[in-house]
Structure formats: C-alpha cells, structure tokens
TIMIRO-78263 format. One line per 10 residues: their letters; for each residue y, z, x of C-alpha. Coordinates in Angstrom, 2 decimals, padded with zeros to 5 digits. Each point is the difference from the previous one (the first is absolute). Last residue first. Layout:
<sites>
a) Y:Z:X ~ ...
</sites>
This chain:
<sites>
rlraetkadf) 035.08:009.18:-014.77 ~ 000.77:-003.38:-001.54 ~ -003.00:-002.33:-000.16 ~ 000.73:-003.61:000.94 ~ 000.46:-002.51:-002.85 ~ 002.52:-001.86:002.21 ~ 002.51:-000.69:-002.80 ~ -000.63:002.70:-002.64 ~ -000.62:002.66:002.66 ~ -002.84:002.18:-001.25
fmcnaddfgv) -000.21:003.52:-001.38 ~ -003.09:002.02:-000.90 ~ -000.11:002.32:-003.00 ~ -002.39:002.92:-000.56 ~ 002.61:002.65:000.86 ~ 002.21:-001.30:-002.84 ~ -002.57:001.27:-002.49 ~ -000.53:-002.46:-002.83 ~ 000.89:-000.66:-003.64 ~ 000.31:-003.17:-002.05
ivasgeplnd) 001.48:000.36:-003.49 ~ -001.57:-002.09:-002.73 ~ 000.93:-002.34:-002.88 ~ -003.22:-000.88:-001.80 ~ -001.18:-003.62:-000.24 ~ -003.64:000.91:000.54 ~ -000.77:003.24:-001.81 ~ 000.60:003.44:001.50 ~ -002.71:002.29:-001.30 ~ -000.64:001.93:003.17
eerneviike) -003.07:001.00:001.97 ~ 000.96:000.57:003.62 ~ -001.58:-001.75:002.98 ~ 002.67:-002.70:000.25 ~ 000.45:-002.21:003.04 ~ 003.38:-001.61:-000.54 ~ 000.86:-003.62:000.84 ~ 003.63:-001.16:-000.03 ~ 001.47:-003.46:-000.63 ~ 003.73:-000.61:000.46
gdsailydys) 001.52:-001.97:-002.88 ~ 003.49:001.55:000.16 ~ -000.75:002.40:-002.88 ~ -003.27:001.07:001.62 ~ -003.38:-001.42:-000.96 ~ -002.99:002.33:000.15 ~ -003.70:-000.59:000.58 ~ -002.02:003.15:-000.62 ~ -003.31:000.33:001.80 ~ -002.47:002.35:-001.62
vgglherldl) -002.42:002.46:001.61 ~ -003.19:001.79:-000.95 ~ -001.21:-002.92:-002.09 ~ 001.61:-003.18:001.27 ~ 002.63:-000.52:-002.69 ~ 002.61:-002.63:000.90 ~ 003.37:000.56:-001.67 ~ 002.62:-002.70:-000.52 ~ 003.78:-000.29:-000.43 ~ 001.09:003.62:000.08
ttggegasit) 003.78:-000.54:-000.01 ~ 002.63:001.33:002.41 ~ 003.69:000.84:-000.42 ~ -000.78:003.71:-000.14 ~ 000.35:000.48:-003.75 ~ -002.79:002.46:-000.61 ~ -003.77:000.53:-000.08 ~ -001.51:001.12:003.29 ~ -001.21:-001.79:003.11 ~ -001.30:001.23:003.33
lhqprvgvli) 000.08:-001.51:003.49 ~ -001.67:001.25:003.19 ~ -003.32:-001.70:-000.82 ~ 001.72:-003.40:-000.14 ~ 001.30:000.25:003.61 ~ 003.77:000.16:000.43 ~ 002.04:-002.25:002.29 ~ 003.80:-000.04:-000.10 ~ 001.64:-003.17:001.25 ~ 003.61:000.09:001.24
kegeaplsvs) 003.18:-001.84:-000.86 ~ 003.26:000.83:001.78 ~ 002.82:001.66:-001.97 ~ 000.68:002.66:002.61 ~ -001.41:-000.97:003.40 ~ -003.68:000.07:000.91 ~ -002.10:003.17:-000.38 ~ -001.57:002.25:002.64 ~ -002.63:002.01:-001.82 ~ 000.81:003.39:-001.56
tqverdvlsp) -000.53:-001.11:-003.58 ~ 001.20:000.71:-003.53 ~ -000.78:-002.54:-002.69 ~ 002.54:-000.44:-002.80 ~ -001.10:-001.64:-003.26 ~ 002.63:-002.57:-000.87 ~ -001.58:-000.87:-003.35 ~ -003.43:-000.68:001.55 ~ 000.69:-003.65:000.86 ~ 003.27:001.02:001.68
lvvnggrvvg) -001.79:002.22:002.54 ~ 002.52:002.05:002.00 ~ -000.66:001.01:003.61 ~ 001.66:002.94:001.77 ~ 002.91:000.48:002.39 ~ 002.63:-000.53:-002.70 ~ -001.45:-003.31:-001.17 ~ -002.53:-002.20:001.71 ~ -001.36:-002.48:-002.54 ~ -003.59:-000.30:-001.20
elfnmapsgi) -002.54:-002.69:-000.75 ~ -003.34:001.44:-001.01 ~ -003.20:-000.79:001.87 ~ -003.23:001.14:-001.62 ~ -002.99:000.50:002.33 ~ -003.05:-002.11:-000.69 ~ -002.78:001.03:-002.34 ~ -001.86:000.45:002.26 ~ 001.28:001.03:003.43 ~ 000.71:-001.88:003.20
fgavfknspd) 001.81:-003.28:-000.67 ~ 003.25:001.35:-001.41 ~ 000.60:002.56:002.74 ~ -001.10:-002.50:002.65 ~ 002.47:-002.61:-001.25 ~ 002.80:002.50:-000.57 ~ 000.00:001.19:003.62 ~ -001.40:002.58:002.43 ~ -002.48:001.53:-002.42 ~ -000.51:003.78:000.38
nylqlpsgvq) -002.30:001.39:-002.67 ~ -002.14:-003.08:-000.67 ~ 000.11:-001.41:003.51 ~ -000.79:003.36:001.58 ~ -002.66:000.66:-002.65 ~ -001.87:-003.22:000.81 ~ 000.24:000.59:003.76 ~ 002.60:-001.99:001.88 ~ 001.39:-003.40:000.92 ~ 003.12:-001.55:-001.51
eilgarlvvi) 001.60:-003.38:-000.73 ~ -002.12:-002.00:002.44 ~ 001.18:-003.60:-000.01 ~ -001.78:-003.22:-000.97 ~ 001.94:-000.41:-003.26 ~ -000.80:003.55:-001.12 ~ -002.63:002.28:001.48 ~ -000.87:003.65:-000.66 ~ -002.41:001.36:002.62 ~ -002.00:002.92:-001.39
kdaltmaevq) -001.82:002.53:002.19 ~ -002.93:002.25:-000.83 ~ -000.63:-002.39:-002.84 ~ -002.49:-000.15:-002.85 ~ 001.63:001.56:-003.08 ~ 003.61:-001.05:000.59 ~ -000.85:-003.53:001.12 ~ -002.36:-000.61:-002.90 ~ 002.71:001.21:-002.39 ~ 002.51:-002.26:001.82
dhtvyimtag) -001.98:-003.08:-000.99 ~ 001.16:-002.96:002.11 ~ -002.89:000.64:002.37 ~ -000.96:-000.39:003.65 ~ -002.26:002.49:001.78 ~ -000.22:000.86:003.67 ~ -002.90:002.27:000.94 ~ -000.70:001.91:003.20 ~ -003.46:001.47:-000.29 ~ -000.91:003.53:-001.06
iekhlraiev) -003.53:-000.96:-001.15 ~ -000.37:002.49:-002.84 ~ 003.64:000.60:-000.92 ~ 000.76:-003.72:000.00 ~ -003.03:-000.74:-002.18 ~ 001.06:002.67:-002.51 ~ 003.43:-001.62:-000.35 ~ -001.67:-003.40:-000.39 ~ -002.35:001.32:-002.68 ~ 002.84:001.70:-001.90
rmdvrleadl) 001.97:-003.25:-000.06 ~ -003.19:-001.77:-001.05 ~ -000.33:002.20:-003.10 ~ 003.68:-000.37:-000.92 ~ -000.13:-003.77:000.41 ~ -003.24:-000.10:-002.00 ~ 001.74:001.59:-002.98 ~ 002.96:-002.39:000.13 ~ -001.97:-003.23:000.41 ~ -000.75:-001.36:003.45
nslpedflfv) 001.40:-003.14:001.64 ~ 002.92:001.78:001.69 ~ -002.19:002.69:001.58 ~ -000.22:-001.36:003.54 ~ 003.74:-000.62:000.41 ~ -000.49:-001.02:003.66 ~ -001.98:002.79:001.68 ~ -000.15:000.23:003.81 ~ -002.42:002.35:001.76 ~ 000.73:000.82:003.66
epgrviargi) -002.26:000.70:003.00 ~ -002.80:-001.91:-001.67 ~ -003.60:001.20:-000.39 ~ -001.28:-003.38:-001.24 ~ -002.16:001.76:-002.56 ~ 003.13:001.39:-001.70 ~ 001.52:-003.43:-000.73 ~ -003.11:-001.24:-001.80 ~ -000.02:003.29:-001.89 ~ 003.55:-000.67:-001.22
avrqrqggsl) -001.12:-003.38:-001.37 ~ -003.03:001.69:-001.58 ~ 002.31:002.59:-001.58 ~ 002.09:-002.84:-001.40 ~ -003.11:-001.53:-001.55 ~ -000.90:003.35:-001.56 ~ 003.47:000.31:-001.54 ~ -000.20:-003.49:-001.45 ~ -003.41:000.66:-001.51 ~ -003.15:-001.22:001.71
akpkrslydd) -002.75:-002.42:-001.06 ~ 001.98:-003.07:001.13 ~ 000.26:001.57:003.49 ~ -003.80:-000.22:000.55 ~ -002.05:003.19:-000.24 ~ -002.36:001.33:002.67 ~ 002.39:002.63:001.35 ~ 001.03:001.24:-003.45 ~ -001.60:003.43:-000.27 ~ 001.16:001.04:003.47
lklirsaegv) 003.62:-000.94:-000.74 ~ 001.52:003.48:-000.04 ~ 002.92:-000.98:002.25 ~ -000.77:002.49:002.77 ~ -003.76:-000.51:-000.34 ~ 000.34:-003.79:000.04 ~ 002.15:000.18:003.12 ~ -002.70:002.08:001.74 ~ -002.78:-002.33:-001.13 ~ 001.94:-003.07:001.10
kkqieakphg) 000.49:001.58:003.43 ~ -003.69:000.90:000.39 ~ -001.23:-003.35:-001.32 ~ 002.30:-001.88:002.38 ~ -001.17:002.10:002.96 ~ -003.65:-000.64:-000.84 ~ 000.64:-003.75:-000.31 ~ 001.57:-000.21:003.45 ~ 003.61:-001.26:000.13 ~ 000.45:-003.71:000.66
nmklgfgmne) 003.60:-000.48:-001.10 ~ -001.09:-001.93:-003.08 ~ -002.26:002.90:-000.99 ~ 002.86:002.48:000.36 ~ 002.17:-002.07:-002.33 ~ -002.83:-000.42:-002.51 ~ -000.83:003.70:-000.32 ~ 001.97:000.80:-003.14 ~ -000.78:-003.30:-001.69 ~ -003.71:000.30:000.82
evsmhpylay) -000.22:003.49:-001.47 ~ 001.88:-001.02:-003.15 ~ -002.34:-002.96:-000.40 ~ 000.97:-003.50:001.07 ~ 000.37:-003.15:-002.12 ~ 003.46:000.95:-001.30 ~ 001.50:000.58:003.48 ~ 002.76:002.55:-000.59 ~ 003.71:-000.82:000.32 ~ 001.07:003.11:-001.97
tqfvmavgre) 003.43:-001.35:-000.89 ~ 002.90:002.38:000.68 ~ -001.12:000.13:003.62 ~ -001.65:002.66:002.13 ~ 000.77:-000.46:003.69 ~ -001.79:001.31:003.08 ~ 001.80:000.62:003.28 ~ -001.21:000.12:003.59 ~ 002.50:-002.57:001.23 ~ -002.48:-002.51:001.46
sadvhtvdrd) -000.83:-001.92:-003.19 ~ 003.70:-000.39:-000.82 ~ 000.69:-001.75:003.30 ~ 002.38:001.86:002.32 ~ 003.65:-001.04:000.00 ~ 001.63:003.30:-000.90 ~ -003.12:002.00:000.89 ~ 001.57:002.24:002.66 ~ -002.70:002.60:000.48 ~ 000.57:003.76:000.34
giriegstte) -000.95:000.79:-003.60 ~ 000.70:-003.12:-001.98 ~ 003.28:-001.42:001.28 ~ 002.26:-002.58:-001.63 ~ 002.99:-001.33:001.92 ~ 003.16:-001.95:-000.76 ~ 000.40:-003.69:-000.65 ~ -001.33:-002.72:-002.33 ~ -003.15:001.94:-000.89 ~ -002.68:-002.48:-001.05
elgaimrllt) -001.54:000.77:-003.38 ~ -003.73:000.73:-000.42 ~ 000.07:002.33:002.99 ~ -000.79:003.07:-002.11 ~ 003.31:001.66:000.89 ~ 001.84:-003.19:-000.91 ~ -002.04:-000.17:-003.22 ~ 001.22:003.48:-000.93 ~ 003.62:-001.02:000.62 ~ -000.45:-003.10:-002.15
skgcgspgvf) -001.55:002.12:-002.75 ~ 003.02:002.35:-000.01 ~ 002.65:-002.73:000.25 ~ 002.25:000.97:-002.94 ~ -001.09:-002.99:-002.08 ~ -001.37:002.04:-002.88 ~ 001.53:003.47:-000.12 ~ -000.71:002.71:002.56 ~ -002.73:002.12:001.51 ~ -001.71:000.14:003.37
vcfegneiql) -002.38:002.97:-000.02 ~ -001.06:001.95:003.09 ~ -003.14:002.14:000.08 ~ 000.06:001.63:003.43 ~ -003.04:000.38:002.25 ~ 001.90:-000.89:003.19 ~ 003.72:-000.08:-000.75 ~ 001.93:-002.92:-001.43 ~ 003.23:-000.59:001.93 ~ 002.47:-002.57:-001.32
didhivqvdg) 002.84:-002.14:001.30 ~ 000.45:-003.20:-002.02 ~ 002.66:-002.38:001.28 ~ 000.33:-002.15:-003.14 ~ -002.97:-001.57:-001.75 ~ 000.69:-003.11:-002.14 ~ 002.21:-002.05:002.33 ~ 000.49:-003.57:-001.20 ~ 000.89:-002.47:002.73 ~ -003.59:-001.19:000.43
ykkiantltv) -002.16:002.63:-001.65 ~ 001.12:003.10:001.85 ~ -001.66:003.35:000.61 ~ 001.54:002.79:002.04 ~ -001.47:003.22:001.42 ~ 002.58:002.06:001.92 ~ -002.75:002.42:001.04 ~ -003.06:000.56:-002.17 ~ -002.42:002.78:000.92 ~ -003.45:000.53:-001.51
gsm) -002.21:003.05:000.48 ~ -003.57:-000.15:001.13 ~ -003.52:000.76:-001.14
</sites>
C-alpha cells in the first residue's frame, strides 16, 4: 500500500486546460473521495492517477515512485469502473482471476487470492455462476474482487455505484466502507453524490472547473466551508443562501421583512450586499405575516421538507421535525438562531470570518 502525491498536475486537451495545478497529498491507507458536479474534472484526475490519461505537466507519485509517465499496467493501481466490464462467458471465479492468469501466476496462487477476495466480498456461493445470473450489486462486487486479487498499492473507483438502484447503492456503500476497514488499502473514489462522499471518506476533495475548492474531512467541510460553493454542495438538502445588506454593523435580510442578523465576522462596507447561509435544519417556521409563503411540503415520515417562497422570490428550504397544521399557501414567519449563520462575500463568494 502507498500514498499518492500530486504536484502541480495539469491536463490539457490542445489549448483547453481542464485540470489546473493540482497539489494534493493522499496518505497511505486513506479513503479519499473526489466530489463535484458533472464536468468538474474529477474523473479526469482519477484517470491521470491511473495512467489512462496523459499528464500534460506536473508530477504524480505513488509511494516513493514517480509514475507521471509510467504505463498504467506498471503503476500498481487497480480500477473499478462505473460499468462492471465482466466477461459474460466466464464464471465469477474466472473473471476474478483472469488478470493474474494472463500475467502467468501459478494456478494455486490464483485460487488462494480469489478465495480470499471471495471471502471478503461474500461471493463464495456465486463463484461458479456467470455474470448474467448475478444482480447488479453482485456484479459490482465481482468487479471489486477482480481488483482485490491483483493486490494493488492503490484502489481507484470511478462512480462504481451509478448503475445501481437506490437500495443497492446503500448496500454497496456499506460494503465498500467495510472493505476499506478490512484491507486498509489506499482508496480514491469519484462520485457526484455528496452523500456517498460524506459517508465513505476520510478525506474529501471538492472540485469545480478543474480546481480544488477545498480539502478536508467530511465534518470539516460541512461545519467549516471555505466558500459558498462548498457550503452549498456539502449537505443535503443544500444550505439556504439569503441576500442581505450591511447596515449598522449587522446584516439585514430584506426577504425576511428586514430581519436583522447579528454577527462578529468582518463585514464589507455599509450598504454592501452579503450572502447569509443557513442550513435547513437550523430554520423553523410558524404562522404569521413574515413575508414568506409555505409553497410546498414534502412528507418523508419522521421529517418534512418545507419549501418556502419569500416576498422577493427567494426560495428557502426548511427541515421540519415538528407536527403542525400549516397548510400549503400559508403565510409564515421564518426563525433561526443568528449563531447558526455563515456569511459569504456576494462578489467573490468567499467565506467571511
């Protein structure tokens, strides 16, 4: 097992630069998740580490080795793709051991490694089956098993759960987390699903437009985002952002009938606009003329999500765990504790501290 280090890593397609000067340290045995919206460069960055995309400039190291221009087969990595890529005419056992067989490993060694991977992934009862006789989750476990038998220094996962239904995604997420705990390998995982990132990662790398926005543990990014993008991306439902105005050393929210928010952060000049971020679980609603209307309520059992529209058209989401009889269309007052607010520069979107 080895860590991965990227130094000033750049990727260009002709004159178009898609990865910009990435500096990143992934420690030995760490589970690191690349997360971001579609087109942010997360899969490209993973493929650069794998050797499937040529690095235009910069350096990639796996352990002590500079692998920037080393062939993918010589990097000591194993990749699990979104598609299972299993051989349909081979059994589970044959699929898992095929790479070792092609590299001339002894039959006894292949059987031993396949048996160990099968035990870890609970595939013993399926070794003789063909892929067509397996469920989607079982096929993905076979694909992961094929990676395990190679004994790589680093495991790479490129959105491996995207083709599964909701229930299987949860099950496989648990399986992958358990796998990491059992074998302790360095794993790099790409997803656009921030819930997957939050539940799996030791370290999250938030990407946007080929740039790293922030790196940290799930709770660090959730509790202490460095900018509006990270604050809005990490957390479900997303953080609310209300437009405010600096007035008298505090912030006034016109959409909430000039509700004043007290803060000790460094604010811009009087009259300047500012964004106030509040997570849905930190908001409450009550009946009254507060300039806001309860537009829609989603009931999910133990929790409801209330979708509000303010007088200026701003949309607000409230996580509601109280039982009330407010019907849709009701005029409501939005409440929150000022201490739960975060503040962002309206122009740069940087966090104000």
